[in-house]
C-alpha positions in Angstrom: 0.0 -0.3 0.2 3.1 2.2 1.2 4.6 1.3 -2.3 1.5 2.5 -4.7 1.2 5.8 -2.5 4.7 6.5 -3.3 4.6 5.5 -6.4 1.2 7.9 -6.8 3.3 10.6 -5.8 6.1 10.3 -7.8 4.1 10.9 -10.7 2.2 13.3 -9.7 5.8 15.4 -9.0 7.5 14.2 -11.4 5.7 13.8 -14.7 7.0 12.3 -17.3 6.9 15.3 -19.6 5.0 14.0 -22.6 7.5 11.3 -22.7 5.0 8.4 -23.1 2.2 10.1 -24.8 1.2 9.9 -28.6 3.2 12.5 -30.9 0.6 14.9 -31.7 -1.5 14.6 -34.7 -1.1 16.5 -38.3 -4.8 16.7 -38.0 -4.7 18.9 -35.1 -3.4 21.9 -36.8 -5.3 24.6 -38.4 -3.3 27.0 -40.9 -4.5 30.4 -42.9 -5.1 29.9 -46.5 -3.4 32.2 -48.4 -6.6 34.6 -48.7 -6.4 34.3 -45.0 -8.8 32.1 -43.8 -8.7 29.6 -41.2 -8.4 26.1 -42.4 -8.5 22.6 -40.6 -5.6 19.8 -41.4 -8.3 17.7 -40.1 -10.7 18.7 -43.3 -7.8 16.0 -44.9 -8.6 13.2 -42.9 -8.4 10.2 -45.3 -5.9 11.5 -47.6 -2.1 11.5 -48.8 -0.9 15.1 -48.2 2.3 16.7 -50.2 3.2 19.1 -47.9 6.0 21.6 -49.5 7.5 24.6 -48.3 7.9 27.0 -52.1 9.3 30.1 -52.6 8.9 32.3 -55.8 12.6 33.2 -56.9 14.6 30.2 -56.4 15.7 28.1 -59.1 13.4 25.0 -57.9 10.2 27.5 -58.6 9.6 25.7 -61.3 8.7 22.6 -59.5 5.4 24.3 -59.3 4.4 23.2 -62.7 5.4 19.2 -61.5 3.7 20.5 -58.3 0.3 20.9 -60.5 0.4 18.4 -62.6 1.1 15.7 -60.0 -1.7 17.1 -58.4 -4.3 17.4 -61.7 -3.3 13.6 -62.0 -3.8 11.9 -58.6 -5.0 15.2 -56.5 -9.2 15.3 -55.5 -10.8 12.6 -52.8 -7.8 10.7 -52.3 -4.5 13.6 -52.4 -3.5 16.9 -52.0 -0.7 19.0 -52.3 -0.2 22.5 -49.7 2.0 24.9 -50.3 3.8 27.0 -47.8 5.1 30.3 -49.4 8.5 30.4 -46.9 10.6 33.7 -46.9 13.9 31.8 -44.8 16.2 30.7 -47.8 18.1 34.4 -49.3 14.9 36.3 -49.7 13.8 34.0 -52.5 10.1 34.9 -51.1 9.5 38.9 -50.7 6.5 38.8 -51.7 3.0 39.9 -49.6 0.4 36.8 -50.0 -1.7 38.5 -52.4 1.7 38.9 -54.9 3.0 34.9 -54.0 -1.0 33.9 -55.1 -1.0 36.5 -58.3 2.4 34.8 -59.4 1.4 30.9 -58.8 -1.8 31.4 -60.8 -0.7 33.5 -63.3 3.0 31.9 -64.1 2.1 28.3 -63.0 -1.8 27.7 -63.3 -1.7 26.6 -59.4 -5.2 25.4 -58.4 -3.4 23.3 -55.2 -4.2 25.0 -51.5 -1.7 27.2 -51.1 -1.5 28.4 -47.4 -0.3 31.8 -46.0 3.7 33.1 -45.7 5.2 31.5 -42.6 8.7 30.6 -41.5 9.8 26.8 -41.8 12.7 27.3 -39.6 14.5 29.1 -36.8 12.7 31.1 -33.9 10.0 32.3 -35.7 9.1 28.3 -37.4 5.6 27.9 -37.4 4.1 25.3 -34.8 3.4 22.6 -38.2 6.9 22.5 -39.1 8.1 21.9 -35.3 5.6 19.3 -35.9 6.9 18.0 -39.5 10.7 18.0 -38.3 11.1 17.1 -34.9 10.6 13.3 -33.8 9.4 13.6 -30.5 6.6 15.8 -31.9 5.6 13.6 -35.0 7.2 10.3 -33.4 9.0 9.2 -36.7 11.8 11.0 -37.8 13.7 14.4 -37.3 14.8 16.2 -40.1 15.8 19.9 -41.3 14.3 21.8 -44.0 17.3 22.8 -46.2 16.0 24.9 -48.6 12.9 26.0 -50.4 10.4 23.0 -51.9 11.2 20.4 -49.7 8.6 17.8 -49.4 6.7 15.8 -46.2 4.4 13.1 -46.8 1.7 12.5 -44.3 -0.5 9.3 -45.1 -3.9 9.3 -44.5 -4.3 9.0 -41.1 -2.2 12.1 -40.4 1.3 10.8 -39.9 4.4 11.4 -41.5 5.9 8.9 -43.7 8.7 10.8 -45.3 10.6 13.8 -46.2 12.1 14.5 -49.5 14.8 17.0 -50.2 14.2 20.2 -52.5 15.6 19.2 -55.6 13.8 15.5 -55.6 11.2 16.1 -58.3 7.5 16.4 -57.4 6.6 13.7 -60.2 9.8 11.6 -58.7 9.1 7.4 -57.9 9.0 8.1 -54.6 6.4 10.5 -54.7 4.5 8.5 -57.8 4.7 5.3 -56.3 3.9 6.1 -52.9 0.7 7.5 -54.1 -0.1 4.7 -56.3 0.3 2.4 -53.1 -3.1 1.2 -51.7 -3.7 2.5 -47.8 
């Protein structure tokens, strides 16, 4: 009886601080769209999601073309791409949300959801990117956003599956093969 009391008291006084708790889900986040509307990621339950940080003045900017092609071919009921403009790398996304939205639509015909500009690294990193890059939060792996157009793959259950480096084509076999796999 004394041992149970001591164990209970220790649990109260020295909590494990989340070490045994399940990782937060992708679906727990709400982000802002490029038009400043709330977008609950929980609305994507049951879909595979490709999360990508974007920039309008980067050597990788032409990837918008393949991202849009991928979205048109696979997007819809089972897959979505979400773009997050970020100005973290050499000022390559200096525009306002309105300027970014116009650039994407006019130059690349982007129809996949674009979110409001955020920070993907540093002291002001968006909470979603903390989750994407921290194993202690996502339960899968640590990573660091290396450059614009880094890609994160999220499964139908809101779990991180993989991270692909910025130079990886959005239309690579890694991505298309993942999309073709049945849940």
